[in-house]
N, C-alpha and C positions, 0 to 999 in steps of 0.2 A: 363873698364878697361883700362889701355895706353899699347897698344903690345910693345914698347920702354924699356919698362922699365924691369927690369930682377933681377931674385937674390931681392926681395923682401918679406918680411913676414909682409901679411895682415892680421890684428886681426881685427878679424868678428864677431860681435854683433848678435844673432842670438832673434826670437822668445820666451818672456819666458812662452810663452802659445801657444795664437793664432797663424797657423802658417803663417799669411796676416799678420801680425803684424813684416816686414822687409822689408828692403831698396829696392829699383829699383837697385843701387848700390850697395847693398852685394848680389844680385843676380847674376848679371853681375862679379862680383870678381871671385863668386861660382864656377860660370859656365869655368871661362877661367884660372882658377891657374890650376899647376900640380899636388895639393897635396891638401889633405886638412886635420891637424892635430884635430883628435876632443877627444874628451874625454869618448866616449862610440860609437864609430861606428854606432851600432845598433841603436840608438836613435837618431843621426841624415839625418843616410839613410831617415828615415820619412822625412824629412823634404828637403833634396834633391830626394826624388821622388816622392813629389809635388808640387815642379818646374821642374821634367823636367832633376834635374842637373847629370851629367854620371861623374863627373872629382871621380879617385882612390880617396878613404880616406885611411889613418891609425891611431891607438890609440895615444895616447897623455895623460895617466890619472897619477895619485901619483905614483903609482909603478914603473911604467917603464921610469920615468920623465929624468932622469937621461941620460939613456941608448937610447932613443929614441930621448931627447934633442939633443947629439950629431950626431947624424942620420941625423936628418932637417937639423940640423946649417952646415952638409958639402952637401946636397942637394941646400940648397943654397949659399953656397961658387960656387957650380956649376954652379950657373946661373936660378934654378929653381925659381919659384914663388907658396910658399906655403902661404895658409890661413891657421889660427888656431881658433878654434870655441869653445866653452863648449855645454855642454848640452842645456843649455838655457843660454838667458841673454849676458853681457860682460864679455868676458875673459877675467882674471885678478884676478876677484874680489872672491876671497874665493874660487878659483879651478887652480889648476896647470899649466896652462894659465903663470902664474905670471912668473912661472922658467923661461919659451923657451923664455918672456920676457925679461928678463934679460938679459938670454944665448948670446941675439941677440946684444944687447947692448955692453956685454962684447967682444963679435966680430967684431964690428961697423957695423955690418949690418943695411939696411936700412928695416924699417918697418913703417907703416901706420896703424891708426883706422879707423874701420867703424864702424861709430856707430850705435846704436839698443838702444834698451831697456835694463832697468835693476831695477828686481823687489823691490828695498828698493823707488829706485827715485815714479815709480809705486802709490806704497804704499802709501808714504809721500805725493802725491799731493791728494789720495783722503781721505786723512785722516782729512784733514784743518787742520790741526797744523803748526805752523810758519815753514816756510822752509827756512827761510832768513840765519839762522844757525844751524847746525843740523852735530850729531855725532852720527857716524854711528859705532857699534861695533863688526860687524860681527855676531858671534853667540856666545851665552853665553856658558860659561865653563859645565863641565861634574858635577862636583861635585857641592854636594848641598851647603856646608857653603862656599866654592871658592864663587861658583854663587851667593850666596847672599853677601858675601862681593863685588864682585864685580858690584853688583844692585846699593849697598850702595855708590861707587863710583861713578858711573853715576850719581845716585842723585844730587849730589853737581853739574854738571852741568849745566849750563845756558841756555839751547837750549836743541832742541824737540832731543832724544834720538829714534836711529833705529838698531834692530840686526833683526836678521832670527833665528828663531825657529823649529825645525824638526817637526813631528807630533807623535815622539814617547816620546818627550819632553817637549810639549808644559803645559799640565795641571801643572808636577812639576816646570816648571818654572813661571806659571803664579800666583801660589799659593806662591812662590820667590817674588813676583812681588807685591801682597797682603801683606805681612809681611813686605818688605822693604818701598813699596809708600801709602800701605793706602786705601783709596777712589780714589785716584787721576784717573779721567778719562786713559782709554790706547787703543788704536786701534792697533787690530786684522784682518791682513788682507791672504785671502788666495786664491790658484786659481787663482792667477791675469790674469786677462784677457781671461779666461775659462766659457765655457758654465753656470759652479757654484761659479762662482768669488763670493765672500764673504768678508763684512769689516764691522766688529763689532765694535762699540767705547760704550764702559760704563767703571766701576769698574771693574779690574783683577776679583773681584771676582763671579759679574756675571756673565764676559764673561768664567770666568772658569766652571760657574754653567753650563750654556748653553754649551760648549763643552762638561761636560761628559755627556748629554744623547742622543751624539753617538759617535761610536769611530770615533776620530779627522784623516783627510786626507789630507795631498799636504802638501805641506811647507809653511812655517807660516812666516810671516811680522808683527814684533811688534813695536808700538810706541808711546811712553812717554813723 
């Protein structure tokens, strides 16, 4: 990390599972910045302790993003270097890091991205589905009818579709996928880069029956 650079916001991607999936540059930045803004400080400290990183941390999450965002902007304007991390993967993708990045843009502050893992990219590569053109839909909506309407719109796309789903809703989502997409092959990935990494390639109906045999755990990436 260039010691000559000050008041820099480093957007740092961290592992989605296996703690060894981090770049040398990311470790260097996390060791040398003045503060690390974390979605959950307890979660991030597991990674920091693994690499002997003693940099102080502060929480930056959905419910304090406005007040803490202004605090972080103040530190940057004072000449501090700050790293932004999410609980896993790349900040700014479906997490409050998006708000901090935009706040830095509005304040004309310097920032740079330290690249690394993103769960949907991992899953897309493992799926074997066409990756030259794809649509990332984030999380599907909660309500069933609205979710079915969303899936019906996604079905019209002529490219690979990717979205995230929680362990609490994966069964309901697969039922809706079955209703909308029929027997079309679906790929469901979970526990990416971890010991129990699992990638299922089958119809939504078959994957649903498989997941019903044991309580679904972890975060899921679904690819159609």
